[in-house]
C-alpha positions in Angstrom: -2.9 -61.2 53.1 -2.5 -60.6 49.5 -0.7 -57.8 48.8 -1.9 -55.3 46.2 0.5 -55.2 43.0 2.8 -51.7 42.1 0.6 -49.5 39.8 3.0 -48.6 37.4 2.8 -45.5 35.0 2.6 -46.0 31.2 1.5 -43.8 28.1 -1.6 -45.1 26.5 0.1 -45.9 23.0 2.6 -48.5 24.7 -0.9 -49.6 26.6 -2.8 -50.0 23.7 0.0 -51.6 21.8 0.4 -54.4 24.6 -0.8 -57.9 23.6 1.4 -60.2 25.9 -0.6 -61.3 28.6 1.5 -63.5 31.2 -0.3 -65.7 33.9 1.6 -66.3 36.8 2.2 -69.3 39.0 0.8 -68.8 42.5 3.1 -70.7 45.4 -0.3 -70.3 47.6 -2.7 -73.3 47.9 -4.9 -74.1 45.1 -8.3 -72.7 46.7 -6.5 -69.3 46.9 -5.5 -69.4 42.9 -8.1 -66.8 42.2 -5.7 -64.0 44.0 -3.0 -65.0 41.7 -2.3 -62.2 39.5 -2.0 -62.2 36.1 0.5 -59.5 33.8 0.6 -57.7 30.9 3.9 -57.3 29.0 4.3 -54.2 27.3 6.4 -53.7 24.2 9.3 -51.9 26.5 9.4 -55.0 28.6 7.0 -53.6 31.2 5.1 -55.9 33.4 1.9 -54.5 34.8 -0.9 -55.6 36.9 -2.2 -52.3 37.9 -1.4 -48.4 36.2 -1.8 -45.5 37.6 -3.1 -42.8 34.6 -3.8 -39.3 34.7 -5.6 -37.7 31.6 -8.5 -36.2 30.0 -12.0 -38.0 30.0 -13.2 -37.2 26.2 -16.2 -39.7 26.2 -18.3 -41.3 28.4 -20.9 -44.0 27.5 -23.5 -46.3 29.5 -23.9 -49.7 28.1 -26.7 -50.9 30.0 -30.6 -50.5 29.3 -30.8 -48.2 32.4 -28.8 -46.8 35.1 -29.0 -47.8 39.0 -29.5 -51.7 38.0 -27.0 -54.5 39.0 -25.7 -54.7 35.6 -24.8 -51.2 35.2 -22.0 -50.7 33.0 -20.2 -47.5 32.0 -17.4 -47.0 29.4 -15.2 -44.0 29.0 -12.2 -42.9 27.2 -9.1 -41.1 29.0 -6.7 -39.0 26.5 -3.1 -38.4 27.2 -0.8 -36.5 24.8 -0.2 -40.3 23.0 -3.6 -41.7 22.7 -6.4 -43.1 25.0 -7.1 -45.6 27.1 -10.4 -47.3 27.6 -11.9 -47.7 30.9 -14.8 -49.9 32.5 -16.8 -49.6 35.2 -19.7 -51.9 36.2 -21.0 -53.1 39.5 -18.0 -54.3 41.2 -16.9 -50.6 41.2 -19.7 -48.8 42.5 -17.9 -45.6 43.5 -16.5 -45.3 39.6 -19.7 -46.0 38.2 -21.1 -43.4 40.2 -18.2 -41.0 39.1 -18.6 -41.8 35.7 -22.2 -41.7 35.4 -21.7 -37.6 36.3 -18.7 -36.4 35.5 -17.8 -33.7 33.5 -16.8 -33.9 29.9 -14.0 -33.0 29.0 -11.9 -33.0 32.5 -8.9 -33.5 34.2 -9.3 -37.1 36.1 -6.7 -39.7 37.4 -7.5 -43.7 37.4 -5.9 -46.0 39.5 -6.8 -49.4 37.9 -6.4 -53.0 37.4 -5.1 -54.1 33.6 -7.9 -56.2 31.5 -7.3 -57.8 28.2 -10.4 -59.6 26.6 -9.3 -61.8 23.1 -12.2 -62.7 21.0 -10.6 -65.6 19.4 -9.6 -64.2 15.9 -6.2 -63.6 17.1 -6.6 -59.7 18.4 -6.6 -58.3 22.0 -8.2 -55.4 23.3 -6.7 -54.0 26.6 -8.8 -51.7 29.0 -8.7 -50.7 32.6 -11.1 -51.3 35.5 -10.8 -48.4 38.0 -10.1 -48.7 41.8 -10.0 -45.5 42.0 -10.9 -42.3 40.1 -11.0 -38.7 40.9 -10.7 -35.3 39.3 -7.5 -33.8 39.1 -5.7 -30.0 37.7 -3.8 -29.7 34.6 -0.8 -29.2 36.8 -0.9 -33.1 38.2 -1.6 -33.9 34.4 1.6 -32.3 33.8 3.6 -33.9 36.6 2.3 -37.2 35.3 3.3 -36.8 31.7 7.0 -35.6 33.3 7.2 -38.5 35.6 5.9 -41.3 32.8 8.1 -40.1 30.1 11.5 -40.5 32.5 10.3 -43.8 33.4 9.5 -44.5 29.7 12.3 -42.9 28.3 14.7 -45.4 31.0 13.3 -48.3 29.3 13.7 -47.2 25.7 17.1 -46.2 26.3 17.6 -49.7 27.3 16.9 -50.9 24.2 18.7 -48.4 22.2 21.7 -49.5 23.9 20.8 -53.2 23.2 20.1 -52.6 19.4 23.5 -50.5 19.2 25.5 -52.9 20.6 24.8 -55.3 17.0 25.5 -58.5 19.4 23.4 -61.3 17.9 25.7 -64.3 19.5 24.7 -66.3 22.6 21.4 -66.0 24.9 19.2 -63.6 24.6 19.8 -62.6 28.2 23.1 -62.7 28.4 23.5 -60.3 25.4 21.4 -57.6 27.4 23.4 -58.0 30.4 26.3 -58.0 28.3 25.1 -54.4 27.3 25.4 -53.2 31.0 21.4 -53.2 31.2 20.1 -53.6 34.9 19.1 -57.1 35.6 15.7 -55.5 36.8 14.9 -54.4 32.9 16.6 -57.2 31.3 13.8 -59.5 32.3 11.1 -57.8 31.2 13.2 -56.8 28.1 13.5 -60.7 27.0 10.0 -61.2 27.2 9.3 -58.2 25.0 11.6 -59.2 22.5 10.7 -62.8 22.2 7.3 -62.2 21.9 6.7 -58.7 20.1 9.8 -58.7 17.7 9.7 -55.1 17.3 12.5 -53.5 15.4 14.6 -50.6 16.2 12.4 -48.0 14.3 9.3 -49.2 16.2 11.6 -47.9 19.8 12.5 -44.8 17.8 9.2 -43.9 17.2 7.8 -44.7 20.5 10.8 -42.1 21.8 9.8 -39.3 19.5 6.2 -39.7 20.5 7.1 -39.5 24.3 9.5 -36.4 23.4 6.1 -34.8 21.8 4.6 -35.4 24.9 6.9 -33.9 27.4 6.6 -30.7 24.7 3.1 -30.3 24.6 3.6 -29.2 28.8 6.2 -26.6 27.5 3.8 -25.2 24.8 1.1 -25.2 27.5 3.2 -23.8 30.6 2.0 -20.4 30.5 5.8 -19.5 30.2 5.5 -18.0 27.0 3.0 -15.8 25.1 -0.5 -18.4 24.9 -0.5 -19.2 21.0 -3.3 -18.8 18.8 -4.9 -22.2 18.1 -7.9 -21.1 16.0 -6.3 -22.0 13.0 -5.0 -25.4 14.1 -8.3 -26.1 15.3 -10.0 -25.2 12.3 -7.7 -27.8 10.5 -9.0 -30.5 12.8 -12.2 -29.5 12.1 -11.9 -30.1 8.7 -10.1 -33.3 8.7 -12.8 -34.7 11.1 -15.6 -33.6 9.3 -15.9 -35.5 5.9 -19.2 -34.5 5.3 -20.9 -36.6 7.8 -20.1 -34.5 10.9 -18.1 -35.5 13.8 -18.4 -36.2 17.7 -17.6 -33.9 20.4 -15.4 -36.6 22.0 -13.2 -37.3 18.9 -12.7 -33.4 18.6 -11.5 -33.3 22.5 -9.3 -36.4 21.9 -7.8 -35.1 18.5 -6.8 -31.7 19.9 -5.4 -33.5 23.2 -3.4 -35.4 21.1 -2.5 -31.9 19.1 -1.1 -30.8 22.3 -4.0 -28.1 22.9 -5.2 -27.4 26.0 -8.9 -28.7 26.9 -9.9 -25.4 28.1 -8.6 -23.4 24.8 -10.2 -26.5 22.6 -14.0 -26.2 24.4 -13.9 -22.1 24.2 -12.6 -21.8 20.5 -15.2 -24.6 19.5 -18.0 -22.7 21.2 -16.8 -19.7 19.6 -16.9 -21.2 16.2 -20.3 -22.5 16.8 -21.3 -18.7 17.5 -19.8 -17.4 14.5 -21.6 -19.7 12.5 -18.5 -21.3 11.2 -19.8 -24.7 12.8 -23.4 -25.9 13.7 -24.8 -28.9 16.2 -27.4 -30.6 14.6 -27.8 -32.6 17.5 -26.1 -32.5 21.0 -22.7 -33.2 21.1 -22.7 -33.7 17.1 -21.3 -31.3 15.1 -21.2 -30.2 11.2 -18.6 -27.9 9.5 -20.5 -25.4 7.8 -18.5 -25.0 4.2 
């Protein structure tokens, strides 16, 4: 019996920055090699085959000619405060396909999925998720996921900070990591990451800053303080999105989510601006600013 891989939590920015595929060497008989898992190594050294994601579904597209056929394929974007995950569901994910065919956009959703990567041959790598489970959740679950994911990410980032601060450049990389009192469970993944990505301290500092901003987005929307007026912020977002040719609703939701604006506030403010004549909708889901 093949055990399922652990589903880790990671933010969209780190996931989308991941490029390193590690193909495992199976100890199983040759005719069982299809069960040997492949892994994606993230810049913080996380070795993942499956991940658990909670965010806002901002866009869903059907990539097949007609729904219900055996070649049916859906693509969705799930946003968190740092970016967006790309999700594909086809005939091998029937429950996920049915869900995406009728999901309300925008909505909070959770996805438990397997990591997939595509290398077209030009040196680029595109990462995505194939959902095993997908369902609606509420804002509280999303906020809990952000806290847990931030805590786990910051632990890994602290290990990198300890390594860079040590200034030790002598000896084997693994020995140098262990000499910084970095747990061996972290050091193995860090070795793989440092050898492949060659990221410097500035990259990890930037990643840590974005994680902290994700945590701040929860405090701003927790309701413990008076709800701020997001109208002016949203108006600025609309101006930046519309360069004269208009913008899609999914791009608007993704931008407001990354700006820590609650989804319900973003949706209701857009409707309000539409009714006041500040924007108009030339076709469904597409808007233009009236200047």
